[in-house]
TORKOL-4160 file (C-alpha; in steps of 0.2 Angstrom, whole numbers, padded with zeros to 4 digits, m for minus):
82
<pt num="1" X="m0016" Y="0038" Z="m0121"/>
<pt num="2" X="m0010" Y="0022" Z="m0113"/>
<pt num="3" X="m0011" Y="0020" Z="m0094"/>
<pt num="4" X="0002" Y="0012" Z="m0084"/>
<pt num="5" X="m0004" Y="m0003" Z="m0074"/>
<pt num="6" X="0005" Y="m0006" Z="m0057"/>
<pt num="7" X="0001" Y="m0024" Z="m0056"/>
<pt num="8" X="0006" Y="m0040" Z="m0064"/>
<pt num="9" X="m0012" Y="m0047" Z="m0063"/>
<pt num="10" X="m0027" Y="m0039" Z="m0070"/>
<pt num="11" X="m0046" Y="m0043" Z="m0071"/>
<pt num="12" X="m0061" Y="m0035" Z="m0077"/>
<pt num="13" X="m0075" Y="m0028" Z="m0067"/>
<pt num="14" X="m0086" Y="m0042" Z="m0074"/>
<pt num="15" X="m0074" Y="m0055" Z="m0068"/>
<pt num="16" X="m0073" Y="m0047" Z="m0051"/>
<pt num="17" X="m0092" Y="m0046" Z="m0049"/>
<pt num="18" X="m0094" Y="m0065" Z="m0054"/>
<pt num="19" X="m0081" Y="m0071" Z="m0042"/>
<pt num="20" X="m0073" Y="m0058" Z="m0031"/>
<pt num="21" X="m0064" Y="m0070" Z="m0019"/>
<pt num="22" X="m0058" Y="m0081" Z="m0034"/>
<pt num="23" X="m0052" Y="m0066" Z="m0043"/>
<pt num="24" X="m0041" Y="m0061" Z="m0028"/>
<pt num="25" X="m0036" Y="m0079" Z="m0025"/>
<pt num="26" X="m0030" Y="m0082" Z="m0043"/>
<pt num="27" X="m0017" Y="m0068" Z="m0040"/>
<pt num="28" X="m0008" Y="m0078" Z="m0027"/>
<pt num="29" X="m0007" Y="m0065" Z="m0014"/>
<pt num="30" X="m0003" Y="m0050" Z="m0025"/>
<pt num="31" X="m0013" Y="m0035" Z="m0030"/>
<pt num="32" X="m0025" Y="m0036" Z="m0045"/>
<pt num="33" X="m0029" Y="m0021" Z="m0056"/>
<pt num="34" X="m0047" Y="m0021" Z="m0059"/>
<pt num="35" X="m0051" Y="m0014" Z="m0077"/>
<pt num="36" X="m0066" Y="m0005" Z="m0084"/>
<pt num="37" X="m0065" Y="m0003" Z="m0103"/>
<pt num="38" X="m0047" Y="m0008" Z="m0102"/>
<pt num="39" X="m0043" Y="0006" Z="m0090"/>
<pt num="40" X="m0038" Y="0003" Z="m0072"/>
<pt num="41" X="m0052" Y="0008" Z="m0061"/>
<pt num="42" X="m0045" Y="0002" Z="m0045"/>
<pt num="43" X="m0033" Y="m0010" Z="m0037"/>
<pt num="44" X="m0039" Y="m0025" Z="m0026"/>
<pt num="45" X="m0025" Y="m0028" Z="m0013"/>
<pt num="46" X="m0024" Y="m0043" Z="m0001"/>
<pt num="47" X="m0024" Y="m0039" Z="0017"/>
<pt num="48" X="m0006" Y="m0044" Z="0020"/>
<pt num="49" X="0000" Y="m0033" Z="0006"/>
<pt num="50" X="m0010" Y="m0018" Z="0011"/>
<pt num="51" X="m0003" Y="m0020" Z="0029"/>
<pt num="52" X="0015" Y="m0021" Z="0022"/>
<pt num="53" X="0012" Y="m0005" Z="0012"/>
<pt num="54" X="0005" Y="0004" Z="0027"/>
<pt num="55" X="0020" Y="m0001" Z="0037"/>
<pt num="56" X="0032" Y="0005" Z="0023"/>
<pt num="57" X="0023" Y="0022" Z="0023"/>
<pt num="58" X="0024" Y="0024" Z="0041"/>
<pt num="59" X="0042" Y="0020" Z="0041"/>
<pt num="60" X="0045" Y="0033" Z="0028"/>
<pt num="61" X="0035" Y="0046" Z="0038"/>
<pt num="62" X="0045" Y="0042" Z="0053"/>
<pt num="63" X="0062" Y="0044" Z="0044"/>
<pt num="64" X="0057" Y="0061" Z="0038"/>
<pt num="65" X="0052" Y="0066" Z="0055"/>
<pt num="66" X="0069" Y="0059" Z="0062"/>
<pt num="67" X="0078" Y="0068" Z="0048"/>
<pt num="68" X="0069" Y="0085" Z="0053"/>
<pt num="69" X="0073" Y="0083" Z="0071"/>
<pt num="70" X="0091" Y="0077" Z="0069"/>
<pt num="71" X="0098" Y="0095" Z="0070"/>
<pt num="72" X="0088" Y="0099" Z="0086"/>
<pt num="73" X="0097" Y="0103" Z="0102"/>
<pt num="74" X="0097" Y="0089" Z="0114"/>
<pt num="75" X="0089" Y="0091" Z="0131"/>
<pt num="76" X="0095" Y="0082" Z="0146"/>
<pt num="77" X="0081" Y="0073" Z="0156"/>
<pt num="78" X="0081" Y="0066" Z="0173"/>
<pt num="79" X="0071" Y="0050" Z="0174"/>
<pt num="80" X="0068" Y="0052" Z="0192"/>
<pt num="81" X="0060" Y="0069" Z="0189"/>
<pt num="82" X="0047" Y="0062" Z="0177"/>
């Protein structure tokens, strides 16, 4: 059964072992699907892209939390009492 690859760039495990930084550099800042026997084994993701993914995940989690709390009763707070 064919496996979907979620990257435009691919490299073999052998290529990655031979030149890890060159393999990632050749992807121009994008993720690389590392293939083992023509099946995706893992993705090699540059730091900037990984950080952006984490930011988007955090934003999505915060949106869910805000949505869950949107129906909660408001509580008046006196800043001087804090």
